[in-house]
C-alpha atoms as one frame of an Amber mdcrd trajectory, in Angstrom:
protein
  14.365 -17.499  11.276  15.647 -18.559   7.858  13.797 -20.992   5.641  10.156
 -21.140   6.684   9.621 -17.490   7.496  12.387 -15.589   5.688  14.190 -16.364
   2.454  17.653 -17.853   3.094  19.350 -14.956   1.315  17.579 -12.335   3.445
  18.554 -11.059   6.860  15.710 -11.906   9.223  16.644  -9.046  11.506  16.324
  -6.608   8.594  13.296  -8.197   6.903  11.109  -9.622   9.635   8.559  -8.327
  12.131   7.645  -9.974  15.430   4.730 -12.349  14.918   2.391 -10.446  17.246
   3.062  -7.161  15.415   2.643  -8.671  11.932  -0.596 -10.309  13.064  -1.948
  -7.042  14.428  -0.988  -5.036  11.328  -2.864  -7.433   9.053  -5.816  -8.349
  11.267  -6.114  -5.602  13.945  -6.801  -8.207  16.604  -5.550  -6.134  19.556
  -7.044  -3.008  21.056  -5.200   0.291  20.749  -4.138  -0.061  24.386  -2.245
  -3.289  23.605  -1.155  -2.685  20.010   2.630  -2.777  19.680   3.279  -3.611
  23.336   4.589  -6.749  25.030   1.152  -7.167  26.562  -0.114  -8.013  23.068
   2.576 -10.684  22.731   1.566 -12.204  26.041  -2.103 -12.207  25.046  -1.220
 -13.921  21.772   0.767 -16.542  23.664  -2.223 -17.207  25.953  -4.579 -17.537
  22.966  -2.254 -19.983  21.212  -1.700 -22.041  24.349  -5.453 -22.377  24.930
  -5.908 -24.494  21.834  -2.434 -25.880  21.197  -2.078 -29.598  20.503   1.067
 -30.823  22.244   0.982 -34.034  20.170   1.041 -32.243  16.815   4.822 -32.468
  16.579   5.060 -28.786  15.707   7.007 -26.369  17.828   5.031 -23.789  19.747
   5.192 -20.411  17.936   6.963 -17.605  19.738   5.025 -14.299  19.530   8.392
 -12.513  19.271   9.598 -14.697  16.391  10.497 -12.632  13.318   8.343 -13.401
  10.277   7.516 -11.934   6.882   4.378 -12.242   4.791   4.300 -15.116   2.385
   5.973 -14.072  -0.862   6.025 -15.413  -4.395   9.387 -17.166  -4.062   7.610
 -19.754  -1.929   4.031 -19.604  -3.216   2.343 -17.500  -5.864  -1.063 -16.232
  -4.842  -3.916 -15.969  -7.358  -3.466 -12.189  -7.281   0.214 -12.526  -8.202
  -0.673 -14.952 -10.990  -3.196 -12.445 -12.334  -0.599  -9.646 -12.304   1.794
 -11.851 -14.264  -0.926 -12.651 -16.798  -1.901  -8.984 -17.092   1.670  -8.175
 -18.066   1.982 -11.101 -20.473  -1.294 -10.580 -22.362  -0.254  -7.067 -23.284
   2.515  -8.647 -25.354   0.500 -11.618 -26.620  -3.235 -11.062 -26.972  -3.915
 -14.742 -27.644  -2.992 -15.864 -24.130  -5.568 -17.420 -21.798  -5.566 -17.421
 -18.002  -6.593 -20.096 -15.529  -8.899 -18.934 -12.732  -8.974 -21.501  -9.881
 -12.175 -23.551  -9.696 -12.615 -22.495  -6.075 -12.817 -18.875  -7.220 -15.460
 -19.779  -9.804 -17.479 -21.489  -7.070 -17.282 -18.516  -4.707 -17.713 -15.706
  -7.210 -21.410 -15.719  -6.262 -20.367 -13.872  -3.091 -20.123 -10.757  -5.268
 -23.405 -11.318  -7.113 -25.902  -8.504  -6.741 -29.130  -7.496  -8.421 -29.621
  -3.919  -9.585 -33.205  -2.855 -10.107 -34.631   0.592 -10.890 -31.249   2.190
 -10.242 -30.366   5.636 -11.582 -27.140   5.881 -13.576 -25.330   8.805 -15.160
 -23.343   9.031 -18.357 -21.378  12.054 -19.619 -20.120  13.169 -23.016 -17.985
  16.138 -23.973 -19.813  18.796 -25.938 -23.389  19.730 -26.699 -26.054  20.081
 -29.400 -27.821  23.193 -30.683 -31.533  23.686 -31.086 -33.389  25.442 -33.906
 -32.716  28.801 -32.270 -28.972  28.113 -32.102 -28.979  27.714 -28.336 -26.705
  25.218 -26.663 -28.560  22.145 -25.396 -27.260  18.870 -23.946 -26.943  15.719
 -25.997 -29.960  13.467 -25.535 -31.243   9.994 -26.403 -28.816   8.009 -28.599
 -26.301  10.885 -28.669 -25.644  10.468 -24.933 -26.161   6.697 -24.775 -23.847
   3.851 -25.734 -22.256   4.584 -29.140 -23.335   2.170 -31.918 -19.726   1.532
 -32.974 -17.460   1.239 -29.990 -13.723   1.734 -29.648 -11.780  -0.612 -27.324
 -12.620   0.027 -23.694 -12.045  -1.467 -20.278 -14.776  -4.063 -20.692 -15.194
  -4.276 -24.465 -13.098  -5.092 -27.485 -13.239  -3.200 -30.778 -16.808  -3.274
 -32.090 -18.400  -4.613 -28.883 -21.091  -2.241 -27.634 -21.512  -1.913 -23.864
 -22.957   0.782 -21.618 -20.501   2.619 -19.351 -22.032   4.767 -16.617 -21.525
   5.981 -13.050 -23.634   5.996  -9.911 -22.861   9.679  -9.284 -23.180  12.627
 -11.674 -19.775  13.940 -10.583 -18.130  10.602 -11.292 -19.572  10.485 -14.800
 -18.082  13.916 -15.534 -14.699  13.047 -14.018 -14.434   9.836 -16.071 -14.265
  11.736 -19.375 -11.359  13.891 -18.101 -12.696  17.268 -19.225 -10.548  20.399
 -19.220 -11.530  23.529 -17.340 -14.141  25.598 -19.163 -15.516  22.816 -21.353
 -19.233  22.114 -21.562 -20.302  18.567 -20.786 -23.613  16.833 -21.436 -24.765
  14.573 -18.582 -27.515  12.048 -19.191 -29.688  10.320 -16.581 -30.697   6.713
 -17.205 -32.864   4.189 -15.414 -32.336   0.445 -15.344 -35.736  -0.813 -16.489
 -35.435  -4.470 -15.518 -33.661  -6.576 -12.873 -29.983  -6.885 -13.762 -27.453
  -9.256 -12.172 -24.000  -7.721 -11.797 -20.668  -8.569 -10.221 -20.028  -6.095
  -7.396 -16.275  -5.631  -6.988 -16.974  -3.083  -4.237 -18.626  -5.692  -2.036
 -17.022  -5.630   1.412 -15.471  -8.969   2.365 -16.747 -10.636   5.537 -14.619
 -10.400   8.636 -12.346 -13.397   9.100 -10.985 -14.532  12.446  -7.452 -15.916
  11.934  -7.681 -17.812  15.239 -10.760 -19.926  14.508 -11.491 -19.786  10.768
  -9.738 -22.709   9.104 -10.246 -21.251   5.612  -8.860 -17.799   6.342  -5.787
 -18.333   4.128  -7.989 -19.108   1.132 -10.260 -16.153   1.893  -7.248 -13.834
   1.972  -6.255 -15.093  -1.472  -9.815 -14.837  -2.798 -10.437 -11.267  -1.691
  -6.924 -10.272  -2.713  -7.716 -11.513  -6.220 -11.001  -9.564  -6.235  -9.059
  -6.413  -5.325  -6.730  -7.055  -8.261  -9.749  -7.460 -10.544 -11.135  -4.140
  -9.304  -7.774  -2.482  -9.919  -7.615  -3.888 -13.454 -10.985  -2.343 -14.268
 -10.434   1.024 -12.605  -6.804   1.992 -13.191  -6.422   4.802 -15.763  -4.371
   4.397 -18.921  -0.754   5.543 -18.884  -1.002   6.654 -22.532  -3.982   7.137
 -24.839  -2.472   5.741 -28.034  -2.289   2.087 -26.968  -5.678   1.487 -25.354
  -6.212  -1.652 -27.427  -3.134  -3.178 -25.768  -3.436  -1.827 -22.226  -7.101
  -2.788 -21.940  -6.474  -6.436 -22.811  -6.387  -7.697 -19.184  -9.660  -6.011
 -18.188 -11.291  -7.013 -21.500 -10.356 -10.639 -20.860 -11.750 -10.337 -17.347
 -15.038  -8.818 -18.510 -15.495 -11.651 -21.002 -14.822 -14.210 -18.259 -17.471
 -12.643 -16.005 -19.934 -12.356 -18.865 -19.550 -16.046 -19.706 -20.536 -16.851
 -16.115 -23.882 -15.153 -16.326 -23.152 -11.665 -15.067 -24.857  -8.823 -16.930
 -22.508  -6.117 -15.748 -19.753  -5.124 -13.329 -19.655  -2.554 -10.539 -16.156
  -1.208  -9.864 -14.409   1.819  -8.281 -13.553   4.975 -10.155  -9.875   5.940
 -10.275 -10.738   9.507 -11.312 -13.248  10.495  -8.622 -12.726   9.805  -4.927
 -15.369   7.358  -3.668 -16.910   7.304  -7.143 -18.509   4.139  -8.499 -18.656
   3.008 -12.127 -20.879   0.400 -13.738 -20.589  -1.297 -17.107 -23.610  -3.142
 -18.489 -23.000  -5.672 -21.230 -26.455  -5.057 -22.728 -27.148  -1.332 -23.367
 -30.830  -2.178 -23.841 -31.099  -2.684 -20.086 -31.358   1.086 -19.557 -33.705
   3.781 -20.762 -32.860   7.474 -21.197 -34.645   9.876 -18.841 -33.203  13.355
 -19.270 -29.968  15.250 -19.766 -28.415  18.495 -18.608 -25.540  20.716 -19.664
 -22.797  21.578 -17.174 -19.622  23.646 -17.351 -16.373  22.399 -15.826 -15.413
  25.206 -13.440 -12.160  23.801 -12.137  -9.826  20.815 -12.455  -7.190  19.933
  -9.877  -4.234  17.695 -10.663  -1.584  16.125  -8.483   1.557  14.422  -9.737
   4.690  12.700  -8.488   7.991  11.551 -10.019   7.627   8.307 -11.955   9.608
   5.349 -10.626   9.371   2.039 -12.451  10.702   0.114  -9.453   7.481   0.857
  -7.531   5.219  -0.856 -10.084
């Protein structure tokens, strides 16, 4: 149908999906035996009829009605607003962004305390001892540098501690070439530390009974955008100060709300987890080791700007 479910200039038959199929794709409410079959449409009709208010004045939804997901021409989600801001701040670093008050109130859902956790940090290269033997960097040489370049969560001159939960992730994050030697340091968090966990799994939402499910979709969608902003690799190394502006703004916003660090996914190591701590003094160096990069595997695809 045009108007409420499909833009007037679009062909509903080309753009839309039956309601019961769209619902199942997004929420997986039907078993595999029913998924995609008319039996699922009939079950959806029975569910809707069981709680339908005939006096509401609204027409009863047809499970076979063609619909599309809500798009920005009707309503811009917080995630879409953040993407727009991320693009704009790269061209004007003085811009500020408005985060809805409801998001500020619910950000505690991602609050987590790290205590006595082991973290790893890697650095290309090595030291030499008095005998001329290769040894790993240690202490301040493997810790947070005293004068920091712009990074994902810090502006020029701001010192933060970047680390990973896995040794392999720490090595992958510095993008070493095959054959290079890498120093890997082990650190311990020596005091309770409150972080924002962007890898926190959202609670399951039932679209049939949860009246706030639309807001929760928007909230967790925005958290996924935040995670992407912090994890996505740079497209070119010579404009980090510009490309890191969105994630730097975000880190400052979290820091101002009492978080001492952020936990976010690694884009360079499958299932890897990164952590940035705003206060490097929260960790203490334990030991370091020297490893050689035996192999590096790369995959690539043709670049298409239309897919961004």
